[in-house]
C-alpha positions, -999 to +999 in steps of 0.1 A: +000+000+000+015+033-011+000+052+018+006+027+045+043+020+049+059+003+079+095+006+091+102-029+078+092-020+043+119+005+036+133+006+002+171+003+000+186+038-004+201+046-037+218+074-055+199+107-052+186+128-080+209+156-091+198+187-108+220+199-137+228+235-146+255+234-172+286+213-175+322+218-164+352+219-187+367+184-183+352+151-194+369+121-178+348+090-179+338+082-144+315+056-127+280+065-117+254+047-098+220+041-112+195+064-095+166+043-108+177+008-098+142-005-101+139+004-138+154-030-150+128-047-129+099-027-142+100-039-178+104-005-194+108-020-228+144-032-227+151-069-226+174-082-198+210-073-203+203-047-229+209-010-222+178+011-219+173+044-237+179+063-205+215+051-199+229+082-217+221+114-198+216+142-223+211+179-219+177+190-233+187+222-249+154+226-268+130+219-239+105+246-230+112+265-198+112+238-172+131+224-144+151+194-156+163+172-127+189+149-142+190+115-127+224+100-135+222+064-148+246+036-152+247+006-174+237-025-155+246-057-174+232-080-147+197-088-137+202-084-100+211-055-077+232-055-045+227-031-016+251-025+013+236-033+046+254-016+075+237-038+101+253-071+091+281-056+069+270-078+041+260-074+005+225-085-003+215-096-037+180-086-048+167-110-075+153-095-107+117-084-105+117-086-067+098-054-065+061-063-062+037-047-086+005-034-071-028-020-083-032+002-053-012+031-067-018+044-102-029+025-132-026+049-161-031+031-194-037-001-176+000-005-168+008-021-135+028+004-116+055+000-090+043+003-054+062+029-035+064+006-006+073-030-013+066-061+007+090-066+036+096-102+024+113-089-007+144-077+009+158-060+040+167-023+037+185-001+061+202+033+058+238+031+050+265+048+071+285+056+040+285+085+017+278+083-020+301+099-045+282+130-053+280+167-043+271+201-055+289+232-045+260+247-026+267+221+001+303+229+006+316+253+033+334+276+010+344+277-026+372+251-022+366+217-038+371+187-016+404+168-018+407+144-047+412+114-025+384+121-001+347+117-004+329+151-004+304+159+023+268+154+015+235+154+033+232+127+059+203+108+044+218+102+010+219+064+008+245+041-007+239+021-038+265-005-046+270-025-077+271-063-078+308-063-083+331-045-058+339-018-084+314+004-102+311-002-139+323+027-161+296+051-173+295+061-209+306+097-215+277+121-215+267+134-249+274+171-251+284+172-215+318+177-197+324+167-161+354+177-141+366+168-107+351+199-092+317+210-102+302+244-095+267+258-097+260+281-126+232+291-149+230+284-186+214+313-204+201+309-239+212+333-266+192+365-270+175+351-300+166+317-285+132+315-268+144+288-245+161+294-212+175+265-191+165+262-155+189+260-126+206+226-124+233+210-102+259+186-115+274+156-098+308+152-083+331+126-098+358+121-072+351+085-063+359+057-087+373+030-064+358-001-047+331+002-021+356-007+006+372+027+003+341+046+013+346+068+044+320+068+072+292+092+073+301+126+086+271+125+109+284+094+126+318+110+131+306+144+142+286+142+174+277+179+173+258+176+141+221+175+143+206+140+140+180+138+114+146+122+118+140+089+100+109+104+085+131+127+064+149+097+049+141+087+014+136+050+006+155+055-027+184+075-013+173+107-029+186+139-014+155+161-006+176+192-007+182+187-045+145+184-053+124+214-064+116+235-034+083+253-026+102+277-004+125+287-033+096+291-057+077+314-033+109+334-025+116+339-062+080+351-068+081+374-038+114+389-050+098+397-083+064+410-072+064+418-034+051+453-030+050+460-067+022+467-091+007+440-113-012+455-142-042+433-151-049+441-187-071+425-214-059+389-221-042+388-188-007+373-183+003+350-156-002+368-122+020+366-091+014+337-068-015+338-043+009+339-014+027+371-027+014+404-016+012+429-044-009+458-057-032+450-086-041+477-111-073+469-130-070+478-167-098+458-181-093+424-163-103+416-128-078+410-100-063+375-097-075+375-061-111+377-074-108+352-103-077+331-107-076+308-137-059+274-135-042+283-168-039+317-183-037+303-218-068+281-227-064+253-253-085+260-283-095+224-288-112+202-262-090+173-272-059+194-266-072+203-231-076+165-224-040+160-234-027+181-206-044+159-180-048+190-159-081+207-150-094+237-169-112+261-145-109+290-122-110+299-085-137+325-076-137+348-046-167+371-054-166+393-023-128+397-020-115+427-002-092+449-021-057+458-009-055+490+012-031+504-014-055+497-043-083+519-055-117+511-041-141+492-063-161+516-085-197+518-076-224+530-100-262+531-100-281+505-121-299+533-140-266+548-151-249+516-163-250+503-198-272+473-197-257+439-205-268+411-228-305+407-231-302+371-243-280+354-216-281+380-188-244+387-187-234+421-174-216+447-194-178+443-194-147+452-215-150+418-233-181+430-252-173+438-288-189+470-303-203+471-338-222+494-361-207+526-346-218+515-311-254+507-319-249+470-310-225+449-291-214+413-294-217+391-263-188+366-260-208+345-235-237+336-259-224+349-292-254+371-300-258+408-307-277+432-285-291+466-294-280+494-272-308+515-257-309+551-269-303+564-233-269+547-232-257+551-268-223+565-276-205+562-309-172+544-313-138+555-326-108+539-341-102+506-358-108+487-326-143+503-322-138+517-287-166+538-273-157+574-267-169+573-230-149+541-222-126+558-197-155+574-178-176+542-174-164+514-151-185+488-169-166+495-201-131+498-188-128+479-155-126+441-149-144+446-116-171+470-105-203+471-085-238+482-092-261+497-067-297+485-074-325+509-070-346+484-050-338+482-013-348+455+011-350+451+049-316+455+066-303+422+081-307+414+118-284+399+144-301+372+165-285+358+196-297+324+210-283+313+244-287+278+259-301+281+294-307+244+300-298+229+334-263+217+322-256+252+308-266+270+340-245+246+361-215+249+337-204+282+351-196+299+318-229+317+311-218+348+330-186+351+309-205+346+276-232+372+284-205+396+296-186+393+263-218+398+243-226+429+264-191+443+259-193+438+221-227+453+217-217+483+238-186+489+216-207+486+184-231+512+197-203+537+204-190+535+169-209+565+155-213+565+117-206+528+114-232+507+097-231+482+125-240+508+151-275+508+136-278+470+133-310+454+145-306+429+173-328+401+187-324+379+217-338+345+227-329+317+252-338+281+250-337+247+267-365+223+256-386+254+250-380+287+232-380+320+252-385+351+231-381+386+244-402+416+235-378+445+235-403+472+224-393+507+235-427+515+249-425+487+274-411+495+309-390+464+308-386+435+283-412+407+284-404+370+281-426+349+257-423+312+262-431+288+234-437+252+245-451+238+212-418+236+193-429+211+166-448+238+148-434+271+158-458+300+158-447+335+168-470+351+194-459+386+183-436+401+158-431+437+169-403+441+194-385+408+188-358+427+170-349+463+178-322+488+167-291+485+187-289+522+191-323+524+206-326+491+225-291+486+239-303+491+275-331+466+272-308+440+257-282+446+283-308+442+311-318+408+298-282+396+293-275+405+330-304+383+341-296+352+321-269+339+344-293+342+373-319+318+359-326+289+381-319+254+369-354+241+376-357+221+344-351+184+342-314+178+334-323+146+315-343+166+289-325+166+255-316+200+240-313+200+203-294+226+183-321+224+156-346+241+179-329+276+180-323+273+143-360+269+136-369+296+160-344+320+144-358+312+110-393+319+122-383+353+135-365+363+103-394+350+082-418+371+102-397+402+098-390+396+061-353+402+065-320+382+063-296+380+092-270+361+112-280+337+140-254+332+167-262+301+189-243+296+221-248+260+230-237+243+262-256+211+265-243+177+253-247+171+216-274+146+207-284+128+175-316+138+159-330+122+128-309+101+104-273+113+111-239+101+101-221+104+134-194+082+148-220+064+170-249+060+146-234+059+111-216+026+110-246+006+122-265+011+089-263-012+060-267+016+035-233+026+020-228+062+028-199+086+034-193+099+069-189+133+054-225+134+042-249+155+062-282+141+071-313+147+051-328+168+080-296+190+081-298+196+043-335+204+045-329+229+073-299+244+056-320+250+024-346+268+045-319+290+060-305+297+025-340+308+012-343+333+040-307+345+040-300+332+075-263+324+083-258+302+113-228+305+136-227+278+163-206+283+194-203+249+213-191+259+247-186+225+262-177+204+232-172+167+239-156+150+209-173+116+218-205+104+202-233+127+191-239+140+157-215+165+143-232+199+146-213+218+119-232+208+087-259+234+090-236+263+100-211+257+072-237+251+045-253+285+053-221+304+051-215+303+089-190+283+109-187+260+140-166+272+169-158+247+197-143+254+231-134+234+262-158+248+288-141+282+285-119+275+315-085+286+302-074+321+295-065+314+259-098+296+253-117+327+266-095+349+245-102+329+214-140+331+221-138+369+224-119+372+192-142+348+173-173+366+185-160+401+175-147+389+141-180+372+132-202+402+142-179+428+125-172+408+093-183+423+060-210+399+049-233+396+019-268+382+026-291+362+003-263+359-022-269+346-057-239+337-078-241+333-116-211+322-137-209+330-174-183+316-198-175+319-235-201+303-258-177+276-267-172+266-231-195+254-203-195+252-165-192+215-158-188+217-120-186+240-091-170+230-058-172+248-024-193+251+008-228+254-004-258+233-012-256+223-049-284+234-071-297+221-105-271+241-124-234+242-115-232+278-129-259+291-105-252+290-068-274+304-039-260+311-005-275+324+028-244+345+035-210+350+020-179+368+033-147+381+017-127+349+021-152+325+006-137+308-024-152+283-049-137+263-077-153+263-111-145+236-137-149+243-174-152+221-204-152+226-242-184+224-262-166+233-295-133+249-306-125+283-293-117+313-316-080+320-310-085+357-319-113+363-294-098+343-265-119+330-236-139+350-211-152+342-176-177+364-158-189+361-122-220+381-112-228+382-074-261+397-063-264+402-025-278+424+002-254+446+022-254+454+059-276+484+053-302+464+033-290+477-001-292+453-030-259+452-049-244+434-078-207+428-081-192+418-115-158+403-121-147+395-157-115+377-167-104+374-204-077+348-213-056+341-243-062+309-264-036+288-281-033+258-303+001+250-288+000+226-258+033+241-246+016+275-241-010+260-219+015+242-197+036+273-193+006+292-178-004+268-151+005+276-114+010+250-088-008+268-060-039+273-082-040+237-091-036+226-055-066+248-044-087+235-073-078+198-066-085+204-029-120+217-034-129+191-060-116+162-039-130+174-007-164+177-023-160+142-039-155+126-005-193+128-001-198+101-027-165+083-036-140+062-016-110+080-002-085+056-017-100+061-051-095+099-048-059+095-037-052+073-066-069+097-090-047+126-078-016+105-083-027+093-117-035+128-130-001+141-118+017+112-135-002+116-167+004+154-167+042+149-163+042+122-191+022+145-214+045+174-209+075+152-214+060+138-247+044+169-263+065+198-250+101+187-253+114+191-288+145+170-283+150+136-268+152+135-230+168+108-210+145+086-190+167+096-160+157+132-163+127+147-144+110+173-166+086+198-150+069+229-164+085+260-150+056+271-127+047+235-117+079+227-099+060+227-066+031+206-078+044+172-067+049+182-031+015+200-030-003+170-045+015+146-020+005+169+009-031+169-002-031+131-006-019+125+029-041+152+045-063+143+075-094+143+053-081+119+026-058+098+047-067+100+084-044+092+112-051+069+141-058+098+164-080+117+139-117+116+150-145+119+126-154+153+141-119+166+135-119+155+099-154+170+093-143+203+108-111+204+088-128+196+056-153+225+060-126+249+071-103+242+041-131+241+016-138+278+021-102+290+019-087+310-009-057+300-029-031+317-006-045+301+026-048+267+010-012+268-002+000+277+033-023+251+049-008+223+028+028+237+029+031+257+061+058+283+067+087+271+089+102+303+102+133+302+123+134+328+150+167+347+150+182+346+184+203+374+200+239+377+188+262+400+207+232+418+222+216+425+189+182+408+180+169+411+145+133+423+143+123+399+115+125+361+112+150+345+089+140+331+056+115+302+056+129+267+056+117+236+040+090+217+059+111+188+070+125+175+103+160+180+088+154+218+091+149+217+129+180+222+150+180+215+188+195+250+194+167+268+175+133+283+179+108+278+151+074+290+142+053+267+120+026+290+105-005+276+089-040+292+086-055+269+112-024+264+134+006+283+148+032+261+164+062+273+184+089+246+185+116+249+211+147+228+209+164+211+238+196+230+234+182+265+232+205+288+253+193+297+287+196+334+279+171+330+251+146+311+273+149+339+299+142+366+273+112+348+258+097+328+287+113+343+317+125+308+326+162+298+326+158+260+327+144+241+297+129+214+320+109+241+338+091+253+307+053+249+313+030+226+295-007+232+291-022+266+281+005+291+278+007+327+267+040+344+261+048+368+289+051+405+279+088+409+288+106+442+283+133+431+258+137+432+220+135+395+214+102+390+233+087+421+217+097+409+182+084+374+187+051+385+201+047+410+173+053+383+147+028+360+163+002+388+164+008+395+127+005+359+117-027+356+138-042+387+121-037+370+087-052+337+098-083+323+081-099+320+115-089+323+151-066+293+156-050+274+183-014+279+195+007+250+204+040+250+223+060+220+214+090+212+236+117+189+225+116+163+253+106+127+258+075+132+279+043+120+264+011+139+267-022+130+249-034+158+227-069+167+217-068+188+185-101+202+194-087+219+225-064+248+229-035+233+249+002+235+253+021+202+255+055+188+257+067+167+228+058+130+231+046+105+207+012+121+201+027+156+201+054+145+176+026+134+153+009+168+156+041+184+145+049+159+118+016+166+101+030+200+092+064+187+081+049+177+047+081+168+030+087+140+054+068+107+058+035+113+075+026+096+108-007+085+091+012+065+064+018+091+037+049+090+016+077+115+018+081+141-009+112+126-023+097+091-026+065+104-041+083+124-067+104+094-075+073+073-079+057+100-102+088+101-124+091+063-127+055+059-138+055+089-161+084+074-179+067+040-181+037+056-198+059+067-227+076+033-232 
């Protein structure tokens, strides 16, 4: 099983992959070890004893811009391989075809593929203590080359691959390549007239040519001060992870190019900066990439050519995205002043429309029909391109994004608060804190004069097995409680006074909130309290008032199952095959009612017990809300997180009763839409109760016929919603893309982060219906076929089978895909509960591209410690997410949208501990809930400032973990906010974020996964 390895199944380490970047001046023939020892056993088309086509490593000078990782190969005339075993100091012979073939991995073109993890009965494999004969200059401590008679230093996990004989067989001289005894790192630049530029490559060192007995011991074994590396960082094939394409490097290069600069988004937009790069976008006829980000910015003209890429064609849509503070605000115009759009398909006016007959008609690219311009909006055109003379004064004619203010105005939304006052809630001891936080928040909103929230309408209710409504009418001397006992068919006794303006009724609301903690627990504690009850009551109130709103439910009683649910206790007892991720029919029905009335549900579970009971998050997430869980609000950090969550939800810019329509060019169609919403009959039409600025969906496109290369392709997103003041608005985003008949152009305009986000949303939606193993195999198959297709169709010269060929902007795709495959949703660990997986799925499904990329490849930031009394104010550059990056003397922040880890090594100087924790002894560092003390020194100030900055950028208020490098074992509940010392469980929590290593839940390491992709992509072309 590819995703379920065991320590006894380790593959023997072999020669790592080496990236080439030019050749040195000398060409002595030297021995090389085969980096793909399993090729002869995989039947790649060469009979036994015959040299395969990949035995000669060639420079691909005519390849398109790509990273070419050259895997040095050697000629193997025998049908068995030998691997050195440092345990018994013997040479083991592996018989031919001893690697088992499996159907669990990928099966492109019905070829049996090599399993990444072979049967333990095939052979024994352990890491060698000896160094292989390779190096690149970036690993040396200085410009000097190592001595000719000594083995150069290399990373500690490069394994040793030994030939059957004691001497390595000579390797044929590379065609067009020269290798010297000392190899440097350099760039090969194409001539000014050549359209091809070679990517950075490393070459191998050629110092060793003697028998295996002459190998020197590993430098790690000799140097006790060097950091021991985790076995999870070790590659089964001896590949050096440091030589593989790096996400950190890709992001750093993009930030160096675009950070703080202006990206001009013009018609037929070019490839934008990465989603993780902060830049200013200037709209010149195309929407911002943060609103619509296409998977490829060059669409294939033919549908068959799109299938050849084996990559999805689509876009990521964030309709209500907030613009950068340095960007111009979105232009707003009245509907009566805007030029009307297409009367045939309903598309809004945009720069993609083509004007004809001197401006009397325009061509709609979304339906291909002509529309007459009303006389009120007519203006003549000028020039050969037929541009209207008023183009620059009308946002709908010159801007890729703009907003229309509709003349009709509805009821402003309301804020409803529902508080659990059951016996268990009253005895829990946290109602006083909850009501105090609500009072503080409402008071602060009322003081913000001029803010739209200061005039928000607020309603209040409490519930146990009954519903208690409160009449807050201003003419009453005090609020009146209205008790509803018939909850099966809710009928409101009154409508007036249930919701009042915060500005006018803040005193009445405050008086009720003060009385709630004083309620007596006279109800029967055995009575079940369902969370569906306050949802139905809130819907009834909003329906009676005829307005949308947010319903905040503060639930304290134990979670119970109602109806046909798919919980951990009730799901597996049914004979009906059903996914654990599917909501119950009752939850879907209730969510649809909330959507029709524009009611977004936010559920605060104050005493969440992750044992049994139905998961309560389906209704909140399907209505645009969220689930927030706390552990009885006992700890300081738990209470702090509650306050932050409450304020963020109430103050968030939200659209109510949202309706999203997606238009595409007439030769394309919307074949799928993936995100957090209840699917409708058409994938191009989505309705939502509420939507905020971070909600992102993935749209999949398909060809209906060939595209016109001269017209390009267009995507338009039209969002109609109600604002906080009740205004009905329409926001329009339009993106125009180039088309090409060259497959190479399409590959060059893909970005790995966009593909990761698209795959994530598609696969996380597919878990409702399809087996998880099938989805993991599909991801691996598509990535393999894409690499094979690029290799076959986009490389104009022959490429050795030992060379890994990747498109320039897809260098990070393998590590992203591998991280997605072994995520908690698709490949759960032993300690992952169903509730945790359901929660993570919903949280990630709503993320934008930047947050998704950081979630699947977190930032590993080393904290710079004080040197000679000087403490840098910023962290050092991010490191690769691997255990090999962690040093015992270091402090590291692992930053992800849902988690922020602070890792403290065992050998951190006592002076650093004093400055950060006010503790001089490592063993005295606390476990449990911890908050960094506010110490008066530069180091403490800079670290706390960095943490606050990262928290402000978080997708939602997250948990902080403090992982201490010790051997104590503490059980962790990921649903709680705790600080622990590193033990078995805690190590697993950290390893989930070290995505380049082997995952504790059985996922392969990045190096092994990339090796597997390469081997199978080469097999597809044999």
